N, C-alpha and C positions, 0 to 999 in steps of 0.2 A: 238174355235169359240165360241163367246159369244151367249147365248140363249136370248129370249125375256125377258125383265126386269132384266136381270143379267149383271152387271158391270164387266168388265175384265180390268186388267192393266197388263203391262209388267214391271217386276221387274229387274233391271240390278244389278247383283251381281258379285262380283270379287271372283274367286275361287283359292286358292293357293294349287297346288299339289306338293308333294315333288317327284323328280325324281333323278336318279343317277347323273344328272348334276346339282343338286340343286333346290331349290324352283322355281317353275314356276307359274306365274299368268295368268289368262285368265277371260275374262268378258263373262258371259252367260246370256242369257235372261230366266226367269222363268215366266211362266203364272200363275197369282194369281187370283182367282175368290172370289167375296164377298158373293156368294150366300150359302155358307157352304158345298158346295159339296165335297166329298172326292172320288177319283177315286175308281171304283169297285175293289175289292180284294186288297185294300190298306189301310192302317191305318197311325195314327199320334199320336204323344205324347201328354200328357196333359199340357207339356210346350210349345207347338206349339203356334205360334201368328196366326195361321189360323183362319178365321172367324167362323168356326165351333166350336172352343174353345173360342176365344175372346168374343163371343155373348152369351155364356152359362149364366144362371142364377148364380150369385157369390155364393149362398150358395151350389148348385150343384157341381160347379166347385171345391170349397174348399173341400167338402166331397169326391169327386173323387180323388182329389190330395192326400187327407190324406189316402184314401184306397190304392192308388197306392203305396205309400210310404211302407205302411205295407205289401203289396203284394209282392213287390220287395224283402223284407227281407225274405219271404217265398219262393222266387226263381220263382215268378210269375210277368210277365210284362203285365200290363193292357194297351192295345192300343185302341185308338178311331177310329172306323169304321164310325160313323156319330155322329154329335152332333147338334148344332144349325143349322137350315136350313131356307132359305128365304121362303116366300109363294109360289114364282114362282118355286123354286127347289122342294118343297113339292109337288105342283101340277104336275110337270113333272114325279115325282116317282109315285104318283097315276096314271097318264095317262100310264106310262110304265106298271104298274101292271095290268091295265084294258087289255092292249094289250097282255100281256102274259098270263093272266087267262081267257081272253075272256069274262069276266063278272065284272061289277062293284060290285056286292055283294061279289064275291070270292077275288077281289082285295082289298076290305075294311077290309078283315080279316087280312090283312098284312099292309096296308097303309091307315093312316087317311087323309082325305081332310085338307087343309091348315087351315080351321077354328077350327078344333078338335085336330091338332097335337101338342103334347107337345114338339116336336123338334122345332116347329116355335116360340114358346115362350121361347125357351132356357132351357126348364125344363126336358129335356129326353136327353139321351146319349146312344149310342150303343157301346159295348165294345167287343173285340176279343183279342186273339183267344179263342178257346173252354175252355182252362185251366184256362184263366182269367175269363171267364164267370162262371164256376164252383166255382172258388174262391169267386168271388163276390156274387154269389147266397148263399154260405155258410156263409160269413163273412159281407156282405153289410150292415145288419140291424145295425151293430156296429157303422156305419158312417150315417144311416137314409136311405140307399140305398137299393131299392127293386126291384127285377123283376116285371115288370108290367104286362106282358102278357105271359100266359102259353106257347104260340106257338113261343115266341121270348125270347130265353134264354139270348139274349144279349142286351136287352132293359131295361134300368134302370132309375128310377125316385126316388126323395126324398118323400118317402110315409110313414115314420115314423120319430120319433125322434131318435138321435143316441142312440144305445142300446135298442131301442124298438123293437116291433115285427112287422114284414112286414105282410101287409094283404095278402090273398090268391091272386095270379095273376089271372087277368081276363083270360077267355078263348082265346081271340085274340082281335085284334085291333078294329074290327067291333062292 
């Protein structure tokens, strides 16, 4: 279901499956949204054509792809749990956080409003799983990538030059 201000399209894809009787093709419809949302508890690769990846700042995307290549050599897969977000999607996340925490002040410790979110400008990316976050916290500065908030080990931004030193993470998004 499309939310207010969110565009939705149905993509018709042909899927070929190998069965004992040989290859079988079937057409399936996949719902694609262009607001940058990725379903909760899911992730996508940095090679995905999803809006959350396609609308990232090119320098951030290049740095993340370079880091992902090196992480993979170390046996760690960097997965994107959130990237670029539309203003509407960011506002929905803030509204959900206010409902969850029952206070806008507490919600803003975790979610910026659209006019302050680096996700809306394509300059922030959330990475998982935890071993990927650990790897990126240890090695991210080699690519200019830094953990931006102490309470969000998954949130990275370009905050230094490659090989530079990351600033201390801010306490929280608020």
